[in-house]
Kinemage of the C-alpha trace (Angstrom):
@kinemage 1
@onewidth
@group {chain A} dominant
@subgroup {mainchain}
@vectorlist {calphas} color= white
{ca met a 1} P 51.551 -206.871 -148.162
{ca asn a 2} L 53.587 -208.752 -150.721
{ca lys a 3} L 53.049 -207.735 -154.339
{ca thr a 4} L 52.776 -210.285 -157.099
{ca pro a 5} L 55.245 -210.220 -160.001
{ca arg a 6} L 52.417 -208.951 -162.196
{ca gln a 7} L 51.742 -206.009 -159.853
{ca ile a 8} L 55.457 -205.183 -159.734
{ca ala a 9} L 55.710 -205.274 -163.540
{ca arg a 10} L 52.677 -202.968 -163.788
{ca ser a 11} L 54.321 -200.496 -161.379
{ca leu a 12} L 57.555 -200.539 -163.360
{ca arg a 13} L 55.698 -199.899 -166.630
{ca ala a 14} L 53.874 -196.971 -165.039
{ca phe a 15} L 57.150 -195.505 -163.737
{ca arg a 16} L 58.747 -195.823 -167.170
{ca asn a 17} L 55.776 -194.148 -168.848
{ca val a 18} L 55.719 -191.115 -166.556
{ca tyr a 19} L 59.513 -190.883 -166.832
{ca arg a 20} L 59.249 -190.682 -170.635
{ca leu a 21} L 56.643 -187.930 -170.255
{ca gly a 22} L 59.031 -185.909 -168.090
{ca leu a 23} L 56.825 -186.193 -165.008
{ca leu a 24} L 59.144 -188.438 -163.006
{ca his a 25} L 62.679 -187.558 -161.936
{ca cys a 26} L 63.606 -190.873 -160.376
{ca val a 27} L 62.470 -193.778 -158.198
{ca arg a 28} L 63.699 -194.798 -154.760
{ca ile a 29} L 63.306 -198.156 -153.044
{ca leu a 30} L 61.789 -197.887 -149.594
{ca pro a 31} L 62.829 -200.816 -147.384
{ca gly a 32} L 60.086 -202.705 -145.546
{ca asp a 33} L 59.623 -203.127 -141.778
{ca ala a 34} L 62.385 -205.728 -141.368
{ca pro a 35} L 64.763 -204.883 -144.231
{ca cys a 36} L 67.491 -207.207 -145.405
{ca thr a 37} L 71.040 -205.993 -146.059
{ca ala a 38} L 70.280 -205.517 -149.759
{ca ala a 39} L 67.315 -203.258 -148.964
{ca arg a 40} L 69.276 -201.221 -146.420
{ca ser a 41} L 71.963 -200.648 -149.054
{ca gln a 42} L 69.329 -198.884 -151.199
{ca leu a 43} L 68.855 -195.983 -148.772
{ca gly a 44} L 69.683 -192.739 -150.533
{ca leu a 45} L 69.936 -194.317 -153.988
{ca glu a 46} L 67.802 -192.995 -156.806
{ca tyr a 47} L 67.129 -194.736 -160.097
{ca leu a 48} L 66.127 -193.142 -163.362
{ca gly a 49} L 62.712 -194.258 -164.597
{ca asp a 50} L 64.167 -196.697 -167.118
{ca lys a 51} L 66.758 -198.216 -164.733
{ca val a 52} L 64.586 -199.276 -161.783
{ca pro a 53} L 65.537 -202.718 -160.384
{ca his a 54} L 62.893 -205.377 -159.882
{ca leu a 55} L 61.649 -206.212 -156.401
{ca pro a 56} L 62.536 -208.267 -154.528
{ca leu a 57} L 66.148 -207.329 -155.128
{ca pro a 58} L 68.271 -210.271 -156.328
{ca glu a 59} L 70.298 -210.171 -153.079
{ca cys a 60} L 67.205 -210.145 -150.833
{ca thr a 61} L 67.447 -212.659 -147.992
{ca asn a 62} L 63.940 -212.202 -146.542
{ca glu a 63} L 61.294 -214.822 -147.132
{ca arg a 64} L 58.771 -212.038 -147.857
{ca cys a 65} L 59.964 -208.760 -149.326
{ca asp a 66} L 58.085 -205.715 -148.026
{ca cys a 67} L 60.093 -203.143 -149.973
{ca arg a 68} L 58.236 -200.773 -152.254
{ca tyr a 69} L 58.898 -198.165 -154.907
{ca val a 70} L 58.668 -194.464 -154.107
{ca pro a 71} L 58.439 -192.126 -157.106
{ca val a 72} L 60.205 -188.782 -156.992
{ca gly a 73} L 58.181 -186.614 -159.326
{ca ser a 74} L 58.493 -183.262 -160.971
{ca glu a 75} L 56.463 -180.236 -159.910
{ca gln a 76} L 54.065 -181.022 -162.754
{ca leu a 77} L 53.447 -184.548 -161.427
{ca arg a 78} L 52.892 -183.270 -157.886
{ca gly a 79} L 50.277 -180.892 -159.295
{ca leu a 80} L 48.166 -183.726 -160.689
{ca asn a 81} L 45.621 -185.646 -158.680
{ca ala a 82} L 44.837 -189.335 -159.069
{ca ala a 83} L 42.333 -188.613 -161.841
{ca gly a 84} L 44.998 -186.929 -163.917
{ca asn a 85} L 43.474 -183.482 -163.512
{ca pro a 86} L 45.285 -180.425 -162.169
{ca ser a 87} L 45.125 -180.402 -158.411
{ca ser a 88} L 43.776 -177.472 -156.431
{ca leu a 89} L 46.496 -178.041 -153.841
{ca pro a 90} L 49.521 -175.710 -153.883
């Protein structure tokens, strides 16, 4: 599913906010099902919360970009559930 520019901007704002709070270590870009060369070059790269590139990447050659952001959080972030409450999971 292709995200709209508005959805991408919302994701980036959320990443920056949790980064400022110390909950996010970095963000990775996960290539889609048929990744372009630019997406494949992102494997293993991690971006700080305030340095995350916009998707699609400027060098993307696919008609539809299926890449997505993957947050790499702190232990504190992993301990929160979607409601923002402490999780009962270990």
